Every structure is written in structure tokens, then in C-alpha cells.
C-alpha positions in Angstrom: -1.2 5.3 15.0 1.2 4.4 11.9 -0.4 1.6 9.5 3.1 1.3 7.6 5.5 1.2 10.4 7.6 -1.8 9.9 8.8 -4.2 12.6 12.4 -5.6 12.5 11.8 -8.0 9.7 9.9 -5.5 7.6 6.5 -6.9 8.7 3.6 -4.1 8.6 0.0 -4.3 9.9 -1.0 -5.4 6.8 1.3 -8.6 6.4 0.6 -9.5 9.9 -3.3 -9.5 9.4 -2.8 -11.1 5.8 -0.6 -13.7 7.4 -3.2 -14.9 10.6 -6.6 -14.3 9.6 -9.0 -14.1 6.4 -10.5 -11.2 7.9 -11.4 -9.1 5.2 -12.9 -6.1 7.1 -9.8 -6.1 8.8 -7.5 -5.7 5.9 -10.0 -3.0 4.4 -9.7 -0.9 8.0 -6.0 -0.7 7.0 -6.1 0.3 3.7 -8.5 2.7 4.6 -5.7 4.2 7.1 -3.1 3.8 4.5 -1.5 0.4 4.9 0.9 -0.3 1.8 0.0 -3.4 -0.4 3.0 -2.9 -2.1 5.4 -3.4 1.0 7.9 -6.3 0.7 9.0 -8.1 4.0 12.7 -8.9 4.5 12.4 -12.1 2.5 11.0 -10.2 -0.4 7.3 -11.7 0.3 4.3 -9.0 0.3 1.2 -9.4 1.8 -0.7 -11.1 -1.0 2.0 -14.0 -1.3 1.7 -14.3 2.8 -2.3 -14.3 2.4 -1.9 -16.9 -0.3 0.9 -19.1 1.9 -1.6 -19.2 4.7 -4.7 -19.5 2.5 -6.4 -16.4 3.4 -7.8 -16.6 0.0 -10.5 -13.7 0.5 -7.4 -11.4 1.6 -5.4 -12.2 -1.0 -8.3 -11.5 -3.6 -8.9 -8.3 -1.9 -5.4 -7.2 -1.8 -4.9 -8.7 -5.6 -7.9 -6.1 -6.5 -5.8 -2.8 -5.0 -2.9 -3.6 -7.7 -5.6 -3.3 -10.5 -6.6 0.1 -9.6 
């Protein structure tokens, strides 16, 4: 399965998961399988900004920690 393949608006699996749920375990799984933390959707947002927009702060924190490494 390709976790980095974007849909029509540029959303990948990690964007969708970050936007819809504060599920850290799911995000970790996606990252372990190659999800791209840096990918941007067509409006320029990344998964971190989508998570913050929805109040999914645990996911945002996890994704931000990937930028630091």
C-alpha cells in the first residue's frame, strides 16, 4: 500500500488522519510506513497545520517532533 500517494487535492493518508482524529497510534503507523510529514496539500497546508486546525494537538506534537530529527 502506498501511504504517500495523494488524492486529487493533494491529501495523503497522513493529512487525512491528522485532520480527522487525534490518533497518535495511527499517525505513528503511517510514519513507520513512509508517510511524508513534509507533503503539502493544494492550499499549502501540511499535516501539522491540519492537525492544529482541528485541535488534534497530540498528533501535531508528534509530527513536529519529526521535523526536529
